[in-house]
VOGU-3710 file (C-alpha; in Angstrom, 3 decimals, decimal comma):
1> mqaetavpdt> 15,072/-49,817/-98,229  12,217/-48,352/-95,823  13,572/-45,068/-94,649  11,869/-41,484/-93,815  12,712/-37,706/-93,660  15,411/-37,423/-90,670  14,740/-34,847/-87,732  12,016/-32,367/-88,755  13,104/-29,538/-86,762  16,341/-29,483/-88,701
11> glggvtseda> 14,957/-29,153/-92,268  17,659/-31,720/-93,420  16,831/-33,819/-96,336  18,514/-37,008/-94,940  16,636/-40,239/-93,839  16,864/-42,313/-90,605  16,409/-45,668/-89,653  12,445/-46,648/-88,688  13,499/-48,055/-85,422  15,440/-44,732/-84,199
21> apdkakiliv> 14,807/-44,128/-80,567  16,203/-41,055/-78,265  18,687/-43,642/-76,108  20,530/-44,949/-78,778  24,058/-43,743/-80,094  23,983/-41,381/-83,266  25,811/-42,371/-86,117  25,723/-39,944/-88,936  26,369/-41,219/-92,337  27,384/-38,461/-95,175
31> dddernltal> 27,466/-39,392/-98,732  25,851/-38,266/-102,008  25,753/-41,553/-103,461  22,147/-43,331/-102,435  23,396/-46,912/-103,383  26,252/-46,329/-100,570  23,972/-44,884/-98,396  21,614/-48,064/-98,737  24,562/-50,448/-98,314  25,763/-48,646/-94,983
41> qvileelgee> 22,107/-48,996/-93,639  22,075/-52,732/-94,339  25,484/-53,261/-92,631  24,898/-51,316/-89,527  21,413/-51,881/-88,564  22,308/-54,968/-86,915  23,971/-52,680/-84,372  20,473/-51,521/-83,414  21,457/-47,931/-83,119  19,963/-44,714/-84,473
51> lvftrsgeea> 21,480/-44,175/-88,051  21,215/-40,430/-89,698  21,842/-40,213/-93,448  22,846/-36,783/-95,002  23,783/-36,394/-98,513  26,357/-33,723/-98,426  28,659/-31,697/-96,258  26,772/-28,848/-96,008  23,722/-31,129/-94,449  25,853/-32,663/-92,281
61> lryllhneca> 27,218/-29,612/-90,901  23,623/-28,052/-90,441  22,708/-31,459/-88,610  25,624/-31,310/-86,189  24,490/-27,543/-85,213  21,589/-28,817/-83,173  22,563/-32,443/-82,463  25,392/-34,739/-80,981  26,168/-38,424/-82,358  28,657/-40,865/-81,539
71> lilmdvlmpg> 30,547/-41,302/-84,830  30,710/-39,756/-88,162  30,882/-42,167/-91,467  31,908/-39,339/-94,303  32,825/-40,320/-97,847  35,812/-38,317/-98,878  35,117/-37,323/-102,712  31,734/-35,412/-102,517  30,510/-33,008/-104,954  30,735/-29,268/-103,603
81> mdgyetadlv> 32,465/-29,449/-100,062  34,410/-32,830/-100,080  34,637/-34,959/-97,001  38,409/-33,284/-95,983  36,938/-29,720/-95,995  33,818/-30,947/-94,078  35,747/-32,560/-91,390  38,126/-30,043/-90,801  34,940/-27,885/-90,093  33,469/-30,396/-88,024
91> rsrersrhip> 36,738/-30,108/-86,017  36,959/-26,429/-85,598  33,337/-26,305/-84,031  33,980/-26,761/-80,102  30,478/-28,541/-80,020  31,358/-31,194/-82,794  35,432/-31,308/-82,072  35,055/-34,419/-80,049  33,231/-36,645/-82,750  35,183/-39,471/-84,285
101> iifltavsrn> 35,317/-39,332/-87,937  35,990/-42,521/-90,281  36,508/-41,824/-94,034  34,718/-44,131/-96,718  36,879/-44,055/-99,719  36,757/-45,862/-103,070  40,105/-44,284/-103,989  42,833/-47,073/-103,653  44,830/-47,165/-100,839  47,388/-43,916/-101,120
111> evhefkgyta> 49,571/-42,708/-98,367  49,175/-39,358/-99,753  45,397/-39,346/-99,069  45,822/-41,018/-95,845  47,768/-38,169/-94,536  45,499/-36,029/-95,945  42,300/-37,353/-93,916  44,116/-38,253/-90,855  45,481/-34,449/-90,966  41,760/-33,306/-91,359
121> gavdyvfkpi> 40,845/-34,894/-87,955  39,940/-38,620/-89,165  40,477/-41,439/-86,582  40,595/-44,226/-89,515  40,171/-44,844/-93,186  37,651/-47,637/-94,606  38,266/-48,640/-98,177  35,517/-49,541/-100,494  34,405/-52,245/-101,298  33,434/-52,397/-97,749
131> epfilrskva> 33,835/-55,567/-95,418  30,734/-55,463/-93,425  32,404/-57,061/-90,616  35,146/-54,996/-90,071  32,977/-52,194/-90,580  30,828/-53,015/-87,968  33,288/-53,886/-85,638  34,883/-50,716/-85,852  31,630/-48,716/-85,551  30,888/-51,055/-82,545
141> vfvdlykktr> 33,915/-49,851/-80,856  33,200/-46,124/-81,227  29,785/-46,574/-80,185  30,522/-48,374/-77,365  33,565/-45,781/-76,366  30,872/-43,267/-76,789  28,208/-44,972/-74,708  31,066/-45,540/-71,868  32,284/-42,168/-72,055  28,566/-40,553/-71,777
151> eishkveqer> 28,007/-43,157/-69,033  30,949/-41,906/-67,341  29,858/-38,164/-67,780  26,700/-38,847/-66,485  27,971/-40,336/-63,458  30,416/-37,617/-62,930  27,496/-35,296/-63,242  25,290/-37,096/-60,846  28,463/-36,997/-58,094  28,864/-33,600/-58,975
161> rlllenqqaq> 25,392/-32,904/-58,070  25,542/-35,058/-55,302  28,781/-33,423/-54,139  27,057/-29,929/-54,625  23,815/-31,089/-52,408  25,606/-32,469/-49,729  27,830/-29,379/-49,639  24,650/-27,328/-49,537  23,174/-29,679/-46,905  26,586/-29,395/-44,700
171> asrlaaemal> 26,459/-25,510/-44,988  22,380/-25,595/-44,361  23,538/-27,699/-41,189  26,084/-25,628/-40,268  24,141/-22,372/-40,798  21,378/-24,080/-38,398  24,279/-25,244/-35,880  25,432/-21,489/-36,008  21,897/-20,028/-35,461  20,915/-22,381/-32,613
181> lrveegqali> 24,369/-21,730/-30,833  23,522/-18,086/-31,314  20,191/-18,695/-29,741  21,472/-20,666/-26,938  24,147/-18,171/-25,974  21,603/-15,099/-26,046  19,211/-17,215/-23,867  22,343/-17,911/-21,494  23,273/-14,150/-21,624  19,651/-13,336/-20,769
191> lrslpialys> 19,455/-15,969/-17,862  22,770/-14,798/-16,309  21,795/-11,215/-16,470  18,373/-12,004/-14,513  18,136/-12,384/-10,998  16,953/-15,317/-11,163  18,606/-19,055/-10,726  17,346/-22,534/-12,280  18,104/-25,524/-10,274  17,106/-29,011/-9,845
201> mpadapfqar> 17,552/-31,724/-7,140  16,366/-35,361/-6,492  12,650/-35,219/-5,288  13,332/-38,227/-2,433  15,080/-36,435/-0,172  14,843/-32,849/-1,080  15,588/-31,437/2,472  19,277/-32,729/2,446  19,716/-32,947/-1,676  22,808/-31,519/-3,234
211> lkigetvrgp> 21,030/-28,801/-5,304  22,577/-28,099/-9,134  21,828/-24,386/-9,498  23,047/-21,689/-11,971  26,027/-19,437/-11,368  23,333/-16,690/-11,259  22,787/-17,449/-7,550  26,088/-15,852/-6,647  24,320/-12,285/-7,140  21,502/-12,366/-4,708
221> sgfaaehfle> 23,147/-15,220/-2,143  26,537/-14,286/-2,389  27,476/-18,169/-2,764  28,746/-19,815/-5,692  26,911/-22,437/-7,218  29,136/-25,441/-5,678  28,115/-24,729/-2,366  24,640/-25,578/-2,906  26,062/-29,146/-3,569  26,979/-29,690/0,109
231> pgfwfdrihp> 23,896/-31,654/1,716  21,287/-29,818/3,212  22,873/-26,187/2,441  19,850/-25,168/0,563  17,254/-25,776/3,275  19,259/-25,242/6,443  19,912/-21,687/5,984  15,709/-20,889/5,463  14,559/-18,869/8,237  13,746/-21,169/10,948
241> ddqtqvrqlf> 9,969/-19,732/11,137  9,621/-20,459/7,337  10,899/-23,888/7,325  7,588/-25,490/8,424  5,573/-24,070/5,480  8,793/-24,888/2,832  8,579/-28,351/4,271  5,001/-29,006/3,793  5,058/-27,525/0,376  7,715/-29,666/-0,998
251> erlpetgsav> 6,472/-33,078/0,673  2,882/-32,414/-0,954  4,927/-31,844/-4,323  4,407/-35,412/-5,936  0,610/-34,631/-5,493  0,048/-31,007/-6,367  2,776/-31,167/-9,134  4,112/-27,532/-8,659  4,440/-25,244/-5,593  5,101/-21,624/-5,120
261> teyrwlcadg> 6,417/-19,859/-1,800  8,210/-17,134/-0,555  10,559/-17,589/2,175  13,872/-15,529/3,848  16,949/-17,151/3,345  20,411/-16,215/5,014  22,988/-15,016/2,528  26,638/-14,591/2,693  26,598/-11,382/4,072  24,432/-12,606/6,988
271> asryflnhav> 21,190/-10,608/6,184  18,153/-12,683/5,229  16,534/-12,295/1,803  13,055/-12,717/0,348  13,135/-15,301/-2,336  10,759/-16,416/-4,656  10,700/-20,433/-5,044  8,656/-21,950/-8,159  9,265/-25,230/-7,752  7,539/-28,420/-10,541
281> yiargdgtap> 7,604/-32,030/-9,571  8,906/-34,080/-12,637  8,326/-38,078/-12,607  9,946/-39,629/-15,785  8,422/-42,932/-17,298  11,671/-44,364/-18,378  12,547/-45,803/-14,806  14,651/-42,850/-13,646  14,245/-41,023/-10,218  12,197/-38,223/-10,273
291> eivgswldvs> 13,050/-35,061/-9,599  12,329/-31,371/-8,593  13,298/-28,403/-10,740  12,576/-24,816/-10,441  13,735/-21,203/-9,915  14,742/-19,243/-7,442  14,270/-15,307/-7,541  15,262/-12,587/-5,241  12,074/-10,504/-4,301  13,553/-8,628/-1,290
301> drrmleqqav> 13,021/-5,172/-2,869  9,311/-5,895/-3,804  8,609/-7,040/-0,734  10,344/-4,186/0,819  8,042/-1,873/-1,249  4,796/-3,951/-0,265  5,545/-3,441/3,382  6,284/0,345/2,942  2,962/0,227/0,985  1,346/-1,429/3,824
311> hgqkmdslgr> 2,728/0,856/6,538  1,947/3,888/4,322  -2,186/2,725/4,174  -1,639/1,770/8,131  -0,486/5,359/9,056  -3,025/6,973/6,993  -5,910/5,162/8,389  -4,818/5,762/11,541  -4,026/8,998/10,830  -7,830/9,758/9,640
321> ltggiahdfn> -8,728/8,365/12,955  -6,659/10,569/14,891  -7,486/13,618/12,928  -11,354/13,437/13,588  -10,311/12,610/17,479  -7,918/15,675/17,606  -10,766/18,209/15,857  -13,438/17,377/18,712  -10,687/17,533/21,424  -9,256/20,567/19,778
331> nmltvvissl> -12,850/22,509/19,961  -13,507/21,205/23,717  -9,809/22,449/24,749  -10,779/25,873/23,092  -13,636/26,294/25,609  -11,823/24,806/28,347  -8,738/26,871/27,936  -10,530/30,234/26,904  -12,923/29,915/30,181  -9,762/29,118/32,487
341> drmrrtadpg> -8,228/32,073/30,877  -10,916/34,435/31,732  -11,399/33,008/35,443  -7,875/33,766/36,102  -8,040/37,285/34,804  -11,151/38,142/36,885  -9,683/36,268/39,698  -8,252/38,196/43,072  -4,580/37,756/43,033  -4,704/36,435/46,511
351> npvlrnidla> -7,662/33,854/45,763  -6,487/29,919/46,733  -8,382/29,394/43,656  -5,750/30,624/41,444  -3,598/27,616/41,987  -6,310/25,170/40,852  -6,972/27,064/37,921  -3,285/27,092/37,063  -3,195/23,157/37,469  -6,119/22,963/35,173
361> ltgalrcadl> -4,669/25,333/32,698  -1,456/23,510/32,981  -3,048/20,052/31,971  -5,234/21,598/29,374  -2,302/22,934/27,563  -0,613/19,754/27,787  -3,498/18,034/26,521  -3,190/20,890/23,472  0,249/19,905/23,050  -0,835/15,931/22,660
371> tkrllsfarh> -3,667/16,968/19,895  -1,012/18,692/18,009  1,057/15,720/18,070  -1,718/13,727/17,057  -2,486/16,257/14,074  1,124/15,979/13,053  1,142/12,305/12,996  -2,229/12,293/11,186  -0,509/14,955/8,846  -3,245/17,344/9,093
381> qqleprpldl> -1,153/19,610/11,556  -0,452/22,749/9,417  3,187/22,857/9,537  4,731/26,255/9,465  7,905/25,659/7,632  10,541/27,898/7,232  14,235/27,980/5,590  16,451/26,780/8,588  19,772/26,093/9,426  19,916/22,500/11,197
391> ntlvgdtevi> 23,384/23,598/12,756  21,775/26,515/14,701  18,598/24,219/15,695  20,937/21,852/17,076  23,254/24,188/18,850  19,862/25,725/20,499  18,487/22,316/21,738  21,984/21,311/22,602  21,081/22,931/26,272  17,756/21,020/26,784
401> lrrlisdtif> 19,468/17,653/25,729  22,005/17,851/28,302  19,457/18,485/31,169  17,545/15,673/29,530  20,322/12,953/29,864  21,680/11,579/32,996  25,383/12,182/34,216  26,652/8,919/32,693  25,842/9,686/29,239  28,296/11,380/27,043
411> ldvlrapdlw> 26,762/13,498/24,481  28,882/14,680/21,650  27,368/17,255/19,191  28,885/17,010/15,644  27,901/19,983/13,306  29,270/19,780/9,867  30,241/23,190/8,433  28,991/24,583/5,402  25,694/22,775/5,986  22,856/23,349/3,428
421> pvyadpiqle> 19,724/24,623/4,523  16,427/22,932/4,860  12,544/23,741/4,730  11,304/22,442/7,897  9,147/23,433/11,109  11,510/24,348/13,509  8,964/23,596/16,354  8,450/20,090/14,872  12,000/19,307/13,962  13,297/20,282/17,762
431> salvnlavns> 10,783/18,187/19,066  11,759/15,441/16,885  15,171/15,835/17,961  14,234/15,501/21,643  12,223/12,940/21,125  14,892/10,766/19,641  17,228/11,791/22,556  14,811/10,775/25,039  14,658/7,406/23,566  18,572/7,067/23,523
441> rdampegghl> 18,535/7,968/27,222  16,228/5,309/28,031  18,235/2,499/25,928  21,381/3,108/27,947  20,309/2,766/31,363  24,030/1,994/32,657  25,204/5,291/30,598  27,045/5,484/27,200  27,531/7,513/24,628  25,310/9,358/22,820
451> tvetrniair> 26,057/11,192/19,066  24,264/13,901/17,607  25,226/14,725/14,029  24,444/16,986/11,362  26,092/16,452/7,567  25,193/17,171/4,139  24,596/13,865/1,853  24,305/13,381/-2,178  22,563/10,070/-3,334  23,326/9,922/-6,865
461> tatgsdvpag> 21,602/6,339/-7,645  18,539/5,378/-5,554  18,846/1,406/-6,579  18,253/-0,829/-3,747  17,025/2,328/-1,722  14,264/3,806/-0,708  15,340/7,483/-0,670  15,279/8,587/-4,580  18,330/10,413/-5,846  19,229/14,063/-4,863
471> dyvslsvtdt> 21,058/16,083/-2,140  19,972/15,879/1,511  20,832/17,106/4,921  21,187/14,502/7,950  20,551/14,982/10,875  21,338/11,832/13,033  21,122/10,539/16,571  23,208/7,491/17,409  23,405/5,685/20,955  25,438/2,807/22,499
481> gigippahid> 22,426/1,234/24,087  20,826/-2,366/24,004  19,519/-2,080/20,354  16,708/-3,003/18,938  16,030/-6,860/18,152  15,320/-7,595/14,599  11,788/-8,799/15,007  11,011/-5,212/16,406  12,649/-3,417/13,384  9,605/-3,556/10,933
491> kvfepfftak> 7,293/-2,082/13,779  9,118/0,635/15,667  7,350/3,341/13,110  4,130/1,997/13,867  1,712/3,982/16,356  1,244/2,650/19,629  4,311/0,037/19,553  7,031/0,572/22,568  9,170/-1,780/23,672  9,206/0,089/27,070
501> evgkgtglgl> 7,685/-1,002/30,139  3,953/-0,269/30,893  3,469/3,407/31,636  6,877/4,350/30,490  6,023/5,065/26,936  2,825/5,956/24,688  4,139/4,377/21,290  3,567/7,344/19,595  6,876/9,116/19,539  8,668/7,696/16,437
511> siiysfvrqs> 5,246/7,130/14,472  4,984/11,229/14,985  8,335/11,666/14,194  7,938/9,633/10,977  5,059/11,278/10,173  6,417/14,651/10,453  9,741/13,719/8,287  7,422/12,569/5,474  5,201/15,421/5,250  8,175/17,665/5,117
521> ggyirlsstv> 9,322/15,867/2,284  11,869/13,917/3,787  12,807/10,212/4,564  13,979/8,137/7,996  16,439/5,533/8,294  16,933/3,194/11,086  19,989/0,866/11,864  20,611/-1,125/14,934  22,265/-3,867/16,488  21,382/-5,977/19,748
531> gkgttiqill> 24,269/-5,055/22,600  25,863/-2,430/20,199  23,352/0,717/19,838  21,147/2,280/17,272  21,079/5,065/14,702  18,356/7,131/13,193  18,668/9,439/10,633  16,325/11,868/9,369  17,054/13,112/5,840  15,584/16,631/4,403
541> prllaalepq> 15,641/17,858/1,121  18,335/20,405/0,387  16,807/23,948/0,003  18,603/25,601/-2,843  17,186/29,090/-1,817  19,962/30,986/0,741  18,783/31,744/4,487  17,494/34,826/5,237  17,393/36,266/9,238  13,852/35,537/9,888
551> aepgipadmp> 12,330/38,049/12,491  10,529/36,607/15,207  7,167/38,084/15,816  6,794/40,108/19,011  3,987/39,487/21,768  2,786/42,746/23,290  2,763/42,869/26,941  -0,576/44,166/27,556  -3,321/42,089/25,764  -4,861/44,181/22,829
561> kaqagerilv> -8,294/45,749/23,791  -10,877/46,865/21,536  -11,499/50,133/19,998  -14,112/52,542/20,028  -17,035/50,726/17,936  -15,212/47,758/16,749  -17,661/45,013/15,965  -16,781/41,370/15,039  -18,653/38,419/13,591  -17,977/35,070/15,189
571> veddpavrvs> -18,973/32,367/12,599  -18,529/28,926/14,575  -20,786/25,962/14,037  -19,756/24,571/17,820  -22,299/26,465/20,205  -19,784/25,979/23,420  -16,853/27,707/21,311  -19,304/30,004/19,809  -20,278/31,173/23,412  -16,961/31,367/25,182
581> vsaflhdlgy> -15,266/33,280/21,908  -18,024/35,913/22,409  -17,811/36,083/26,145  -14,172/37,028/25,730  -14,477/39,443/22,973  -17,023/41,058/25,091  -14,381/41,409/27,842  -12,245/42,976/25,509  -14,819/45,740/24,461  -15,863/44,532/21,148
591> avlearngde> -19,434/44,350/19,882  -20,189/40,512/18,764  -22,607/39,392/16,257  -22,692/35,769/15,958  -23,297/33,294/13,166  -23,815/29,532/13,210  -22,505/28,779/9,716  -21,610/30,571/6,246  -24,957/31,460/5,435  -26,199/33,035/8,704
601> avatlqgard> -22,860/34,529/8,161  -23,538/36,048/4,520  -26,842/37,224/5,634  -25,872/38,755/8,931  -23,307/41,034/6,486  -26,100/41,915/4,488  -28,217/43,451/7,127  -24,855/44,995/9,322  -22,578/46,964/7,241  -20,417/48,311/10,441
611> itlifsdiam> -18,828/45,055/10,795  -15,061/45,800/11,457  -13,516/41,922/11,313  -14,812/38,105/10,743  -13,815/35,194/12,692  -14,565/32,246/11,332  -14,263/28,609/11,972  -13,230/26,604/8,942  -14,883/23,167/9,262  -18,554/24,144/9,223
621> pgsfngyqla> -21,739/22,639/7,333  -24,136/24,298/5,122  -23,532/26,115/1,414  -20,402/27,875/2,892  -16,996/26,372/4,343  -14,674/29,199/6,181  -12,299/28,938/3,151  -15,450/29,634/0,744  -17,179/32,183/2,861  -13,805/34,149/3,054
631> aevsaqypql> -13,603/34,218/-0,922  -17,451/35,379/-0,802  -16,619/38,418/1,672  -13,554/39,399/0,021  -15,418/39,670/-3,213  -18,393/41,404/-1,917  -16,139/43,552/0,917  -12,552/43,369/-0,151  -11,965/45,876/2,540  -13,057/43,662/5,654
641> pilltsanaa> -10,344/41,592/7,489  -11,133/37,996/7,801  -9,380/35,879/10,420  -9,576/31,769/10,274  -9,294/29,202/12,494  -9,934/25,363/13,017  -9,452/22,403/15,067  -8,513/20,244/11,901  -8,746/21,894/8,444  -7,299/18,958/6,876
651> gvpnsaqpat> -9,884/17,548/4,049  -12,076/20,748/3,934  -11,320/22,167/0,024  -9,765/25,324/-0,686  -11,078/25,605/-4,421  -12,780/28,966/-4,050  -9,246/31,105/-4,293  -6,363/28,372/-3,831  -3,887/31,314/-4,256  -5,118/33,249/-1,352
661> ewpflqkpyr> -3,969/32,914/2,424  -6,003/34,022/5,022  -4,736/34,884/8,315  -5,015/31,817/10,382  -5,059/30,778/14,126  -4,753/27,104/15,410  -7,273/25,472/17,788  -6,758/25,389/20,903  -5,285/29,063/21,452  -4,977/31,126/24,828
671> ntdlavairq> -7,020/33,855/24,688  -3,907/36,267/24,419  -3,018/34,395/21,172  -6,729/35,144/19,951  -6,653/39,226/21,142  -2,870/39,683/19,441  -4,581/37,709/16,203  -7,401/39,824/15,926  -5,310/43,021/16,511  -2,890/42,423/14,118
681> tisekqrarp> -5,131/41,329/11,211  -7,362/44,660/11,593  -4,104/46,645/11,539  -2,556/44,560/8,684  -5,817/45,555/6,319  -5,658/48,939/7,667  -2,410/49,395/6,362  -3,075/47,643/2,992  -5,619/50,016/2,351  -5,028/52,824/-0,348
691> gn> -3,800/56,116/0,760  -2,063/54,610/3,750
//
């Protein structure tokens, strides 16, 4: 018998057949007699399976600790541990309890031994001498059963593994589908929350096409998506002035591939809103008809802000121009008005020239009022705001308004109780109210109803509005006149725009009101319907401080004259103004020194210490403007009074002492105003001196 040591890693002393292979069934043979082992090898090697030989029950048990086999052939009578005991231990172990056991015995057939063997776990008994064919047949049956069982187990394991993999794949696919669904729901939610609508339509006839558009279109347009399925619904509601450009862009889409345009579109509420349309031409290669897809975005708020910015820039540019003109004009008017005042004072009461002087003086004062309005429009007019009760102002102006309007116009003045105070220039506000009333009168040539109303307004949110949130006091003027055409709405606040006949309007009224209101920190609104009337509303911020009684300055009956020894230093770069002012001050009895600029004024002060007051222009060339000169003089001569004047001081830096405010007299001024301002400035400085 050719044999070798069995299974080196187990340490067993048994043998295995030379042709053993890992894929063969293992047959464990347990017998202490070498002759029996050899005989069994000869009988069973024809089966081609792996034969494992052990010589005792202990050896067999050690082998079964680490190996599996299809069948155990075991001798019953062995020294030490016999077959029954070994079988009982094999059956007691979970790993080996399923292995069939065939007992081999030389004992004659005995029911007692057979019963004991079956009880120990044997499945069959083979008595010696062994019939080879019978043994091989029995062993073959168990081996085949083992292989079938192992094959079934393998298939079951494969099916279980495939089932598990399939379940995992289905779970992964389900998770992916759920994740995709969540993403799609999130994207749909985002699209629904955006003021944008996606659309598609056939490219062959886009202007009569049925537009497939998202439900988000309801928000900006006011129409549900199904309305756009009506042929031509989308294109027919485009503003007539914009249809040509939209038609041209869409007709060229097959060439350009895409287009972006803005146009006005008539919404459900009857208002036209601006929409940004981004269209893309898609030509499919599968034979289907081309289509146009794109997005529709409401950009009305952005357009409104852009128009406001353009309007503001235009106003600023014109403001700088008119401010410069008004400055030069005010200087000339100062000379003219001062000279006419002097002529009038010196003329004999019965002199017929007085009438001409009065006419010229009236014209000059009207020009002065015009330049004041120009500076207000340019936001260069130095306003004189104070705490103000609009109800009081409207009540004081009501008499003037009733004189201005015709008998065919009914005036209704509505003053809200407990009206909040505001901080504004009362003269400018009264002028604005009169101007608005005159415009309303002209808009009602056949008569009508004019309403002036005050009320408190609390704006809590500024969404979609050009007015920030806050508390405001409203002054509105409403008429039942002819109204303003929609084409003119955006232009009424532009300078020099007027819808009146030639010679009946300057086009400055509303632009000046607009400038004054914005300069006062307020806002102005306009609404108008052709044939029904117009409402213009001024909104001024609420003043939180309480109103205090305002004392009106008194004007003395006689023009104040100079006192003995008083000298005035006149600092003015315009020669005509300087000469005119100096001549008038000489008439009042003042000794006058002149300086062309701040540098000459400083030099004059160093040589003449008995100066009573400095009267200085603000906008001057040289090292010192009026503010800087006043700061320099206040530092060196703190007891010396200073009176400033200017035709237009806007743009002149006041960085020397920004917290200091010196007395100021606006050009052009009357001689009486100058005389009073000089005397008040000197008196106030004297009262402020220590010991007074």
